[in-house]
SEKELO-34446 format. One record per residue: x, y, z of N, C-alpha, C in turn. Coordinates in steps of 0.02 Angstrom, whole numbers, plus 50000, padded with zeros to 5 digits. Layout:
<sites>
XYZXYZXYZ ...
</sites>
This chain:
<sites>
492304811349873491574812049813491804815749781 491884814349697492084817049636491774823049644 491864829949642491384835349617491274834349552 490544836149536490154835549479490494843449430 490844845749420490894851649376490194853749312 489984856849346489394861949299489044868949348 488484871149326488484879949347488544879949425 488314873549460488054877149540488924876449542 489294872149532490004872649566490474879249511 490044881949467490554884449434490534892449462 489844893349495489784897549544489714897349612 489984890949656490104889849693490944891049706 491384892049630492094894449622491724902549610 491634905449617491344912649605491214915749529 491284909249475490984914549407490134912249413 490084918449348489454920249368489104914449294 488724914149296488124911749254488434913749172 488474916349147488594917949093489444919649064 489814919449143490484917049145490714909549122 490174908649155490194900349147490104897049064 489734899649052489404899548962490034900648919 490504906148936490924909648919491654903548903 491764900148975492284894848986492024889048932 491284886648939491194881348893491334883348808 491104888248803491464890548717492104890048704 492254893848749493194890348767493524885348744 493334882148804493214875248797493234871448729 492474872648724491874867948671491724860048688 491944862248772491564853948809491694856848913 491234853548919491474854149015491944854449022 492414859349048492974858849093493234854949140 493764852349156494094845649194493824850549269 493914846349314493884850249409494514858649399 494884853649369495634856149379495624864149324 495414862349277495264867649225494814874249244 494234872249284493554875249312494024878449369 494394877149403494914880449451495544886349436 495634883649372496164888149326495484894349316 495134893749280494824898749251494364905449302 494374899949376494004901849415494214908849469 494984905349463495554912649484495804916549462 495694912849387496284919149347495674924649318 495124922149324494434926349319494244932149382 494454928749441494014934549510494604936849494 494144942949528494274949249533494794951349576 495014945249609495664949349631496134948849573 496364942749523496974942649461496624946549425 495874948549422495684949349302495554956049304 495484959249371495114967349373494804968649352 494304962749338493654964949292493034970349296 493094972749327493024978949366493044984049356 493944985249385494104991149361494654992149312 494754989249275495254990049211494974995149173 494414996249139494345001749121494465009049146 494555008049212494585015549233495405015149278 495665007949281496495011349294496655011849245 496505009349178496985014349112496795023249094 496585023349133496685030349138497135036749159 497355034849210497895035349277498485036449211 498805039649242499655042349202500045037249211 500535035649161500755029249222501675030249185 501705035549142502165035149098502725043649129 503325043649131503685047649139504555045849111 504885052449102505705049849077506015045449114 505835044849200506115042649255505665033349263 505305033649218504795025349225505245020549175 505415016449208505745008649161505475006849157 504985005949213504314999149227503565000849218 503055002049208502775004449245502184999949254 501494999749258500954992849277501074985949220 500994980449233501164974949200501654971849216 502134976349271502594967749298502284967249366 502594962449384502714963549460502564968149499 502984972449497503344978649515503334985249460 503184991549492503514997349466504174998849453 504435002249416505265002549421505355008749383 506085013749428505795018649422506545020049414 506995025749394507685026749373507715031649434 508365030649481508335034649548508925037949534 509315038349476510165041149475510685035249483 511285034649475511955033549476511895025449439 511555025349396511415017749361510935012949401 510605015649474510125012849502509215012849499 509075007849504508355009549493507915007449579 507175012249586507025010049633506495005549627 506154997749637505574993549622505354993949671 504604996649677504094997249742503564993949713 502994991249743502244992549725501804991749814 501324990349797500904991049882500284985249886 500064980849916499774976549894499414974649939 498624972449939498174968950001498194962050026 498174960750097497974956250130497334956850172 496674961250149496404963250183495834957350218 495714951750175495354945750183495404942050257 496014940050202496304934550252496654936150317 496694942850352497114948250409496424948150447 495864947650428495274947150458494974939650510 495474936150444495184927250470495544925150507 496144926150488496824925550545497294929650533 497234935750607497634941750578498314941250553 498674937250631499354935750613499614934450541 499304927450517499624925850452499364927950384 498784932550427498404937550359499144942950336 499154945550398499674951550387500484946950369 500774942450394501444940650394501234938150332 500874933550276501084932850220500934937850170 500524943750193500714950750132501144950650132 501444953050189502234955950204502794953350149 502564944250154503014939550110502774941150033 502174940450015501944941649975502444945449922 502294953049944502514960749932503254960149926 503644956049977504224955549952504534952949894 503974947449888504214944449827504074946549779 503714950849744503514954549695504324957049685 504304960749744504874964949728505594962149716 505784955749765506434953449725506514949949659 505784949049640505934943549584506044949049522 506044955649543506124958949466507034960849482 507304957049529507944958149525508384961449600 507934964449619507894970449674507974968149753 508634972549783508614967449844508174972749895 507544969949911507294973849976507544978550018 507374984250023507824989050076507394992150125 506674991950116505944995050152505284993050147 505054990450184504354989550195504114995450227 503374996350206502894999950239502274996150258 501704999550272501054996350277500655001050304 499975002050265499485007450286498695002550305 498465002750377498114996650411497345002250418 497004999650410496455002550444496134998150474 495874999550547495314994350593494624997650614 494424994250644493884995650659493774999750723 493205001050742493255006550825493695000450854 494025006150913494275004650968494054998951014 493265002651027492954999551074492464992251057 492864989650986492354983150983493044979351003 492914973251051493464970251063493564965851004 493504962750967493784961250889494064964450851 494374972550859494614976750833495584975350880 495184975050944495834972750998496234967750978 495914962450946496224957250933496514955750872 496004959350822496554960750748497344963350745 496994970550785497924975750787498234970050826 497964967050874498894962150912499084959550838 498414957950802498814949850778499204952750691 498674959450690499054961250603500124967250641 500054965550708500404971250707501134965850735 500914960750773501484953750762501574952350698 501044952150643501234946850574501704951850543 501584957350564502024963550515502644962950528 502854962450594503444964350646503784957150625 503244950950619503664945250655504224945150589 503774944250542503914943550436504514947850455 504284955250443504904960150412505674958450487 505654957850517505974956550553506684953050542 506054943750540506414942150549506914939750464 506434942950406506824939750344507274948150343 507384951350377507764957350385507844963750356 507374963350317507174967850296506684975750360 506824981050335506494987350411506004989350393 505534987750433504774992150425504984999250437 504995003450398505005011750414504435014850410 503855015150380503395019750405502745015550383 502235018950394501525019850360500975023450400 500385021750417499985026250440499375021050482 498995023150509498285019250563497775023950540 497295020450497496645025650557495855019150576 495765023550608495255018850654494355021450605 494005017350600493125018950595492895014050596 492165011250627491825008750624491785006650580 491715009950495491685006150453492004998350445 492624997950470493324995050448492824988050492 492584987950572492274984550612492294976050575 491954973250518492104966350497492494965750461 493034971250431493394970250366494074974650360 494474973950428494954978950419495514979650353 495824982450336496164983050285497104983750290 497324978550271497914978650265498454977250208 498794984550203499004985450129499874984950159 500144983050114500834981350123501284983450061 501634988250078502084991550024503134988750024 503054986249985504054984350000504504989349931 504834990849948505544995149918506224989749892 506324992049839506864984849830507374989049788 508144990649764508404992149717509074988549687 509004989549636509334984349564509594989549563 510294986249505510374989549445510114991049418 509924996849375509464998949290509644994049224 510144990949258510254985949188510194977549218 509974978649241509834970749276509084969249327 508594970549276508134971149292507684967449268 507284959049298507144955449279506394953149259 506224951449217505454949849185505074945349207 504394943649184503884938349183503834933749113 504194939049072503854935749003504204929448983 504104922648958504444917548967504644916248908 505044915348859505274914048810505714906348815 505624902448737506214900348740506034890648725 505594891548676505314884748671505404879248690 505354872948740506004867848755506364869848819 506294878548844506424880748906506454876848954 506674874549001506544869249084506084874449119 505274873849143505274877449204505354875549271 505584877549325505764877949391505474880349414 505204874649489504884876849556505624877649591 505474880449629506084882949700505624884349754 505944885249802505814888449857505484880649913 505064884149945504484880849992504214873749969 503944869850011503234864949976502594864949950 502274863549918501784863749902501104861549971 500854863949992500494860050033499574863650042 499154861150077498514863350055498274871250086 498794874950102498414882150114498464887250058 498164889250063497864895150048497474893449986 497124887149984496474885949912496344891349906 496084894549855495564898349822495574906849852 496304907249874496364910749919495974919749856 496244916349821496024923649744495404924949757 495134920949770494044919049752493914922249795 494244919449892494134923049918493844927449951 494554934749914494534938549925494244942149881 493914941349824493384942749775492794940849800 492574941649847491774939649883491754944749963 491344945349967490864950150030491074941950085 491034946250151491194940350220490334940450209 490474938050257489704935050320489784931150365 489284930250436489304930950471489834923950502 489854918950452490344911750432491074915950417 491284922150412491924922450379492504917250454 492244918450485493044913650520493124908050519 492644903650468492574896950467493134894950393 493384902950342493884901050291494554902950321 494674899950372495234897750396495904895750328 495644889150306495934885150274496104887150197 495854893650205495954899250126496564903250142 496614902950236497164910350230498034905450243 498524907250207499084905050185499454905750266 500134901750248500334900450318501164904150296 501604907150318501964910750307502754908150348 503204908150306503854906950342504514910450325 504624916150369504984921150334505654920150317 506164913350377506644910250370506794908750282 506304904350294506374903050213506504907050159 505974913650174505984919750127506584921550128 506894922150165507444924250189508024924150135 508064916050126508664909650097508364912850034 507464912950013507354912849961507694919249929 507774923349976507854929849916508784931749916 508894928349960509654927449933510074921349868 509574914249882509584911649815509374913549765 509164917749744508764920249691509214925949662 509304931449703509884934649671510594932749660 510654927449699511344926749682511204921649605 510584916049597510694916849524510724922849477 510304929549493509874932949450510874935949459 511364934249473511944936249448512284934549390 511804927949391512284925549348511564925249258 512024921849211511444923149160510984918149119 510904916249175510434908749187509764909449149 509484916049204508764915849205508424919749137 507884914749113507484921349037506944923949076 506564921249110505974924449148505874921849239 505684924549258505484922749343504924926649354 504264923549402503824926949443503334923349510 503454926449527503344922949622502744919649617 502624914549655501794910749662501314917749715 500984919449684500714923849740499864921549731 499424925149720498964923749742498794919049664 498214914449700498104907849636498694904349619 499254904249658500024898949657500244897649590 500394891449582500694889449530500084892749456 499724894549491499364894249402499244899349382 499294905449432499604911149397500064913449368 500624910949402501374912649383501414908349298 501244903149315501104899049261500994903349216 500144902449215499704906549163500014914149117 500324918149184500604923149172501364924249123 501684919149157502324921849118502194916649029 501754910949050501774907048957501424915848911 500954916348944500424921948904500534928748903 501104930448940501764935048924502184935248864 502324929148861503014927348812502484924848757 501894923448753501674920548678501754913548682 501914909248707502144902548706501514899348747 501884892148729501524886248756501904885548823 501424881648889501664879948947501574872648963 502194865448987501704859748996501934858649044 501434856649103501784856049171501814849949201 502154846349229501934839149265501914840349340 501384838049358501524841049444501654835049470 501884831049455502034823349510502814826849495 503074830249481503844832149499503754837849546 503234842049565502874847549629503134845749674 503734849649730503714845149806503114847449824 502914841649860502474844749906502564839949981 502244844950037502334844250097501604838150131 501084838150097500854835050113500484827450035 500304822550080500294815650030499564817450017 499594815449942498854813549917498474820649894 499154822149860498774830849840498574831449773 498214834749745497654830849682497924837349642 498104836049574497994842649532497694849549548 497124848349553496654854249580497204859549649 497134853449662497434857749738498184859949732 498584857949706499114858149687499354864849659 498704864449604498684872949520498494877249569 497974875749651497664883749658497884883449734 498324880349768498884881049814499194886849804 499024893549872499384897649881500044896149944 500324891349946500704890149999501394896049992 501654898950032501894904250028502894901449994 503334906949992504114907549966504044901749920 503784904449869503904900849806503834903749751 504384901949704504404906649651504514900749589 504314904749510504344898549470504964903849391 505394900149375505644902149361506034896149262 505894902349233506504897649152507024898249171 507264893649158508134894449137508334893449061 508774894849051509214892348969509474887149016 509294881748960509304874248970510054872848995 510644876648961511184874048989511464878749055 510804881749112511194880949155510584879149208 510364873849197509994873249262510444867649299 510804866949312511144863449361511704870249400 511864872949369512274879149406511614882049443 511024882349423510544886049457510504879349509 510354873649511510224868249554510554867549601 511264869349595511774869049644511704875549669 511494879349667511244887349720510704887449757 510304884049745509654882049766509624876949825 510234871349817510304865449864511064868749903 511384871549888511724877449941511424880349965 510564884149965510334885750011509514884150038 509624876550044509284869750074508734871950048 508564874949986507684875449950507764872549924 507074868549905506864865049841507064868949778 506974862649752506954864349666506954859749625 506644860249584506224854249527506144856549485 506524851649413506194853449343505394852749316 505004856849350504024852549333503954853949255 504324856649231503994856949144504404859249106 504124862149051504374864548995503914869548958 504204875948907504024876948882503884875848797 503254876448780503034873848695502694879348642 502474876848596502404882748523501684882348548 501234877848580500424877048563500114880448600 500234888448644499924892048677499474887848706 499334883848720498994882048786499624879148838 499274880748925499394877748988499174868948985 499374866548971499394857949003499724855849068 499294853349093499414849549167499364841649159 499984840049174499934830449196499674829449278 499724825249279499894820849342499724814349343 500134811149362500154803649366499704801349295 500214804249256500124802049167499304803949145 498884806349189498384809249140498404818349141 498154817449088498114826849060497464829149118 497584833149161497154838049188496904844149199 497294846749166496874851749096497364854049032 497104856748990497234857548940496844864048915 497334870848938496864878848908497364881348866 496584884748814496864889948786497294896948802 497954898148793498204903248853497814911948810 497644913848770497574917448732496824919148747 496274914148750495604915748774495364915048838 496114910648869495904914948937496044920948957 496394922748927496764930448950496534935148891 496524934648858495914940648797495064940848810 494924933348828494204934248849493724934648888 494704935548947494194936449036493774942349038 493114941149085492794948849076493074954449090 492954959549062493144966249084492024969249084 491994972749148491494975649155491304984049135 490764985749133490934995249136490014993949182 490294994149259489714993849285489474999349300 488945000249310488635005549323488705007849388 488795018149379489195021649405488805026549431 488355027549499488205032949524488455039549529 488505044849504488925051149535488675053249614 489225050449648489275053749707488835060049738 488575059849780488135066649798488605070249836 488535078749820489015080849849488875083049925 489145082849980488845084250050488535089050048 488225093050092488025098950137488415102750142 488445108350164488935113650197488825111050269 489565114050322489485111850350489185120250417 488815117850434488385123250512488365120150552 488295127850611488235126450670488965123650722 489385127150679489855124350742490275129850752 490495126850818490475130450863491185126050933 491635129650964491955128651004491965126951067 491805121351099491515120351149491955120751235 492555120551215493205119051237493615123051247 494325125651279494705130651261495475126851208 495585129051176496105128251139496505123551176 496825125051229497295121151252496685114751278 496365112051289496155106551300495845104551246 495715106451179495425103251139496115101551121 496595102351093497335101251102497455096251101 497245093051169497355087251190497105083151199 496715084551190496065077851172496255074351089 496435079751056496515077150977497235075250975 497745076051013498405071450998498295066251057 497775064951074497895056851128497335053551077 496715055150998496315052850991496755048650953 496205042950923496575034550880496795037750826 496805041350801497045043350730497655045650735 497405049850788498425056150786498675053950836 498405049750891498605047350942499365043150911 499985044150976500685040550940500765032050934 500815029850861500865021650840501765022150902 501965022650928502785021250952502475011950984 501745012551002501835006451012501664999350944 501855002950912501564999450849502144999650813 502775004450824503415004050761503675000650828 503595000950895504034998850947504304992550927 503684988850880503614982350867504124980150786 504274986450763504674982250716505484986350703 505734981750657506234984050647506394987150601 506514996050631506625000350576507425000450552 507744997950582508484999850552508954992650536 508714986750547508974982550498509464983650435 510004982850430510164984650376510494990750402 510644994850428510914997850446510735005650380 510355005450344510305011850273509735015250296 509435015250380508925021150388509105024150412 508925032350373508915037750383508605042050445 508245040550394507655043050455506905040150488 506895037150549506285032150575505855032550580 505335030350581504865032350576504435038750644 504265044050625504145046850682504465052050675 505195053250644505485058050647505415062350595 505185060150519505075062150473504445063650442 504305066150385503495065250361503485060050318 504105058750288504295053850258504795049550289 504785042050275505595039750316505905039750257 506675039050276507245042650236507765033050230 507775031050165508025024850171508865027650130 509425026050137509845029050127509885021550075 510415023450001510725018449960511465018549975 511455009950006512135007450007512755012649946 513175014049955513755015849924513415021149889 513255025449885513085030349871512865037249882 512675045149892512335046849922511525048649907 511205043849868510635043749852510295041849929 509855043949913509185041549970508445042649930 508025038149975507065037449960506935041650005 506645044149989505855046350014505275043150036 504855038450085504425034350058503905036950112 503205035050078502535035250137502095032150101 501635031050153501165029450139500455036050158 499755034650101499275040850136498655036950101 498055042050127497635042450123497055047550180 496585046550183496055049550228495425048050208 494995042350205494595039050194494065041850228 493785048450273493455050850290493275055650226 493755059150210493905063450125493355060650067 493585054850094493315049850029492735048350041 492665047950072492045045950095491325052650080 491755056250063491215063450079491145064250014 491675063449959491885069349928492385063249890 492305059249860492795054249814493155055749781 493145060549742493515062849680494015068249714 493785071949766494395077749822494705069649851 494345068449890494865061549942495425058849870 495185055249840495535052249773496285058049768 495925064349744496595069749744497165071849798 496715070849840496975075149918497555069949924 497265062849936497625058149955498385058749916 498325056849840499075060149806499355065149826 499025070849852499395077449864499575076349928 499365073649970499865073950054500325067950048 500265064650003500965058449964501475064549958 501225067449898501525074049867502105077949903 501415078649965502125083750044502295080150088 502135073450107502605070350148503365070550121 503555070050051504045068750009504295074849996 504055079249986504195083449974504465087650030 504235088250105504515091050171504935087350192 505225083350177505865080650187506515082850130 506375085050092506745089850048506765085149990 506625078449967506535074549917506035075349832 506265071449790505845076149720505465068249713 504895069549737504395066449720504475064649629 504625055149637504465050849573503855048849555 503715045649587503155041049580502625035649637 502075034449610501675032049665501285025949648 501305020549677500815016549688500085015749709 499775012249724498955012549719498685005749768 498435005349821498095003049829497265003549852 496915001349809496095004049826495515000249852 495435001549866495164997649909494425000149940 494014994949906493184996849911492914991149937 492144994849915491644988249946491444984849877 490794983649865490614979549808490414982749742 490884980549708490724986349621490144984949611 489694980949609488994980849595488524982349633 488534987149657488144992049689488364997949653 487975002349607488315008149588488285013249611 488245013849694488855020249728488995016549750 489415011249745490165010849770490535009849698 490275010449644490675008449597490835016049582 490355020349595490375026049562490955031949640 490975029949677491625029749712492055028749677 492315022949666492865020649647493065027549581 492595025849519492705028649441492685037649471 492545039249543492625049549561493365048649587 493455041349622494205042849645494845039649620 494615039949551495115038249500495135042449459 494555047049463494705053849421494925058049482 495095058949558495345061949580496145061349575 496275054249581496955053849576497225056549507 496915054349478497305055149406497515060449384 496985067349410497135071949412497435076149440 497735070849488498345072249527499125071349508 499225065749488499705065049494499965068649406 499585068649370499635073349309499775079849320 499505084149351499775088949385500175089449438 500445083549474501165084149523501755079949465 501585076549405502005073049371502465068149418 501755065949471501705058649498501615053249479 501815051349412501385044049402501295038449448 500915033049407500625029649439500835022549403 501385021449441501755013149397501695005549422 501525006449487501074998149495500705000949561 500224995449583499614995749620499184988049600 498694989449649498154983849668497364984549674 497144980549668496354984949688495914979249734 495704979649772495434975749827494634979249843 494154974949817493604975049773493084969549866 492444971249844491974969749906492344968949967 492644975550005492604973550069492154973250103 491734973850097490874974950138490854966650174 490514966150226490304963350267489464962850296 489294956450281488454954350274488604955550360 487784955250383487774958750449487284952550453 486954951550528486594944450523485904947250523 485594954350497485074956250477485084955750403 485464953650365485834953350264485714960450251 485744964850289486224971050241486834969750271 487334974350234488084973150238488224981850243 489044979550290488974986850296490144984950248 489814991050209490414994950172490914996650208 491584995350208491894999350208492135005850175 492235011550212492335017650196492895016750116 492645020750041493175022150019493635022650048 494345018850039495045019750045495575019849979 495585021049919496125022849883497085024449912 497195019949974497745018749972498345021749903 498845027149942499385029549907499935025849955 500265024849888501035021849924501405028049881 502055030549898502465035349864503065032849870 503495037149806504195037549817504685044349783 505185046249826505405051149797506225048949804 506535055149747507415054449785507715060649807 508245057249842508655064549855509415062549846 509755066749793510215066349752510935063549817 510775067749875511115068649933510555068449983 510495064250031510365061350081510585065250132 511115067450142511465069250198510975076250212 510365078950157510035087450145509205083550185 509115079750188508675076350207508395078550289 507885084850277507715085250358507105082650397 506945084750450506435079950500505875086150508 505555083250567505055088450573505085090550630 505575090850684505795091250743506165099750758 505575104150801505525109050796506505109550832 506905116450799507495118650788507605125050832 507855123650910507825129750936508055134850929 507665140850933507985147550910507445149950845 507525143050810507335143550737506345149050743 506075152850687505295156150703505255150850647 504425150350674504055146850646503625149250615 503885144550532503125148350482502725145850445 502335148850430501635142350402501745144550292 501705140150283501675141350237500995137550171 500955141550157500085140650125499355143850153 499005143750102498335147650120498175145250184 497755149150234497345143750269496655147350271 496185143250279495435146650259495135146150290 495245139650347494835139750408494455133550381 494465127950337494045124350320493925114850371 493505114750397493085112350468492865105250430 492645103650383492285100250364492465093650364 492305085150379492585082450391493465079650438 493475088150449493845086950499494065080350559 494755080350567494665077350649494315080850714 494655086850691494195093250757493455089450780 493145090650717492665092350724492205084250738 492645080650706492205071050743492465070750827 493115073450833493415069550883493055077750923 493045081550931492665086750970492165085650956 491555087550906490665088250913490655083350903 491005076150902490425070250874490105069050800 490555073350764490115074350699490615074550612 490325070550567490675067650555490365070650484 490355077150442489795080150397490325086550373 490035089150308490065093950260490815090950200 491065096250177491385094050099491975093050165 492505090550116493055090050148493365097150118 494025095750147494465104750126494495100950060 494685108150024494735106149945495715108549933 495595107749852496255105249833496285106549779 496735110849774497025116749746497925112249700 497755110149657498395109149635498955110549618 498685118349583499215121949577499455125249606 499215124749660499245127449737499895123349755 499375117549761500055113049779500755110949774 500855111349685501595111349665501725117749676 501375124249696501885127949693502185130349767 501875128649817502185128949866502475123449879 502125118149835502965112049868503695112249833 503705116449770504275114049740504565122449775 504325127749796504425131649839505005130149891 504555126749938504735122450010505435118449985 505315113049939505815108549920506365112349907 506455118449876507095121049842507255125549898 506995130349940507565131050014507475123850081 507245120150069507535114750096508515112950087 508155111549993508825108849980509505116249973 509335121950003509675126649998510065129850055 509695125550102509895126350183509705130250213 509235132650198508705136850240508225136250295 507915130050256507245126750299507885122750350 507475122150410507975114750453507475110150490 506995113550487506385106750505505815109150453 505545103450439504765104550404504295099050418 503465101850398503015098350433502505098850364 502375094450338501465093850306501025096350336 500595099450318499925100150396499575095050352 499285090450385498615088250363498145088150418 498135081750441497545081350498497655081650577 497035087350588497295092650643497555099050629 497545102050598497865108750565498355109350599 498445116850595499185118950618499225115350681 498905120150732498875116750812499255111350804 499065106650792499025098450783499815097950768 499895100650706500575099850651501105102750733 500995108050738501615112950782501625107550851 501035104050886501275100550932501705095050925 501435092050857502055086050829502585088450810 502705095450805503465096050798503985095750870 503375098250907503675100550970503615094051006 503165089450998503385080551026504185079751014 504125077850936504685075250907505385077450940 505505084750940506205088250973506005089251060 505655089351087505535090751171505645098851155 505815103351104505675110251108505015113051084 505025117651149504325121751140504065125251075 503645129151085503675133851032503265142051071 503485146951066502705150551074502655153351019 501765155051013501345154750958501025163250949 501095165450904500985171150906500235170550890 499845177550890499135177150872498965177950829 498395173450782498555175350693498045179850674 497715184550699497465189150689497045190650605 496875182750610496785180750528496155183050499 495595184650539494805184950529494575178350533 494765174450561494385165550555494395166250637 493935162050642493605157750722494365156250728 494575157050798495095153150814495295146750789 494405139650815494755134750802494735134250740 494455134850707494425136050601495065137050609 495635142050633496185143250596496605138250647 496695135350687497125131250726496985122850718 496275121650693496175114050659495855114050602 495775118950581495495117150510496125113450460 495865111350395496195103050360496375107150314 496465116150278496675113850235497155113450196 497305112650123497835107950099498485113450051 498995110850068499425113849987499805117250067 499995113750125500095117750189500625116350195 501125120050252501895117850286501875120050327 502385119550392502705122350454503125120350422 503855126450432504555126650439504815129750481 505575128850502505645132250537506235136750505 506255141650520506905145450447507515149950521 507715152550493508305157550541507845164250518 507785167650471507735173150474507005172850421 506595174450448505855171850449505615178650399 505695184550412505825191550352506035187950283 506725187250279506935186450199506675181050185 506425173550220506265168150203505585169550158 504965172950196504455175250178504465178650126 504905186650132505115188950068504995185149982 505435177949990505535175949944504775170449937 504735169649996504025165449965503535171449921 503455177749940503025181249903503195182749822 503755184149820504155184249752504005179149717 503865172049728503705168649702503025164749730 502455169649750501875169649752501705164349783 501865164049844501785159249868501455161849974 501095159549995500945163050036501385158750110 501425163850145502005163050186501835168750267 501765164550328501755170450373502225166150455 502495172350492502775168350550502235168950594 502135161650635501795163150687501995159050765 502715158650725502945159750808503575159150819 503755155950874504695155450871504855148550932 505295144150909505345140350933505945139750994 505745136751041506125138151149506105136151162 506415134751245506035130351263505875124751290 505425120851332505055114951308504465115151330 504205123751327503435122351323503005126751265 502545121951257502025126351191501435129951212 501815137251198501405144251215500965145451180 500245144251201499775148651132499635153651154 499355158651101499205165451079499005168251152 498635165251182498245167451248498485165951307 499235160851304499775165351357499785155951407 499285155051395499125146351391499795141451383 500065138951423500665132551409500745128151430 500805123651377500665116751382501425113451375 501855109851428502465108551435502465103451380 503155101051330503185096051280503075088551311 503065088051383503125082651453502365081851416 502135084651447501095085251467500975083351363 500995085551324500885085351265501045075751245 501745075251263501815067551256501545062851310 501395066351355500865057651377500185059251374 499875064151330499085064451325499155059651261 499965059751198499885057751145500215049651139 500405049251190500755041351202500215036451230 499875039251276499165034051304498735028251280 498625031451206498275028151182498185020551165 498595016351152498995011051107498995008351148 499395011251230499435006251252498795001151308 498485009251305497805007551357497415003851335 497415004051242496984997451223497204990751209 497814990251209498064985551200498184981551280 498064983951335498064981251392497384979551419 497004981651407496024979651394496074975051450 
</sites>
């Protein structure tokens, strides 16, 4: 039965009454079903950023090394020797709850296309994952599907998965977060953009055929979940990594010619978003004949074809005299190739199917009159001071519990399902350093890559949490010896129509912006994922913790100088940075006392910059042989991680700091590093001259971690505690 286009249907498609009224004024008539579908997806939160755009504009996005910032498919930075790194992070949260394997797999496929559509060969994948309570049966199912989906797609397409992070919290029970990041390399004079040009130029569809999977995926990702969420499986796309691999090679081969005018992947909203964005950016019109679209299902309507989110598809504007050259390339790779339209001078998108005009929409109003909201935002309430803290267990007992806890336990069960070395350019595998290191082929260059965020900090104080996420990413890159260059973000929050959630978002952006400016660390790409809330059977909603995930990239001019976190036998172990013993919102507080209270640790951006610049210079001068930034779990967990990474022990000295032992050893003060050096006295003298706090805390050697009390924990015992969580969880 044919649907009647009216306000009721518009609301079903996710438009508000006011937005639908705006559509009517733009069109001057009632839109067709296809036209309504185009407006609904292009004006969805997922595609239009209508609640966040005002605040995103406040972030710093430029630097001398930034070639392209936000607005393109991915960010582009100059890494030297004529090369550019192209990278972005994007969410696939809602699909991954509904269908974990395909949700995660197509998240990887989509972010890969964002990168290679700009002319880059993908060289690394990362991810940032948040799951619900390990005690919830559904959590185990989601972990299994998501990890298999990431591994299944990345491994088959031949791009190494080199790093990432995982957190657990009951707030993610009904809404896990799957944020995928890809990094690619291109010659900086061979970057391909998406703005269409040249009236009459052919518009070409390449890749897989169009099916009915993923229709209205963008609007589904812009709404809260309810108890019927699993019934939305038809809105989840299905991926084929083997087709994606062929598509990468075919596109890169075509990019080596002079055939391409513009190119865009078909991501969220599929053919609609790619055609609208290409023509809109280029200031031209576009006419599509859907009879020419390769289809894998019979009887598809114009509405279905325009909104399908079938995977592994690209839209290309070609030079007319190069069409046959392009066709031969895609036929060689056994991919569909079809001329489905051309550029016009009308400024409209016109969609034809079976001889009828199914849509005729002016592009400028579609973009320029898209809603932008300045939603009410309440200022987050500052957390109360932390009180009544005591240590109920010995240091060794608390350490063993912490290294085996969900947020700190070994991720080997996960990493071992990913191919982290395919391509042969991975220098530091997951767990070997604070950031993954990937070598750029035929050069001495290396990239340091990481993802970071501490959601419990953001829940307590979103501004501090936003700044800390940027600062920790900067530290992780610095700890390898790399120079931090730029950030991509994935801003995951609840319902922005609630002032308290919008207040979290605004405060987190403010903190991120301050940190990016202080650390000279611009934001060059990103993604916003809102409405990450689940409606409960009683009608209430549960929001995720505010999670502004940061993906970051740095460069090493000589990749051979990169270092890891494993202890160096016989080295002095020095603590860099000031320790106050801040336990608010710490892993220690949650795992040992069962409390989530207090303010998060302070973020001193001047200290971050000063301490980090000093550590990086010392690494590059060869005086530091191992380095680990301090974050979750504080000093003692950091030492244990260095011991486990190398199976070389460490004898720790009594701090004599005036700080309670549990606060000194487990506090999560920021701007700190543990480093291994040969001459602690000389190193600390240089640090003092630079205004950087540094103190000897132990010496590496043997195979045991020896606490100041004389209690000994073998590296093997630490490893057993550290490695037990995931296998036990997944074997239940």
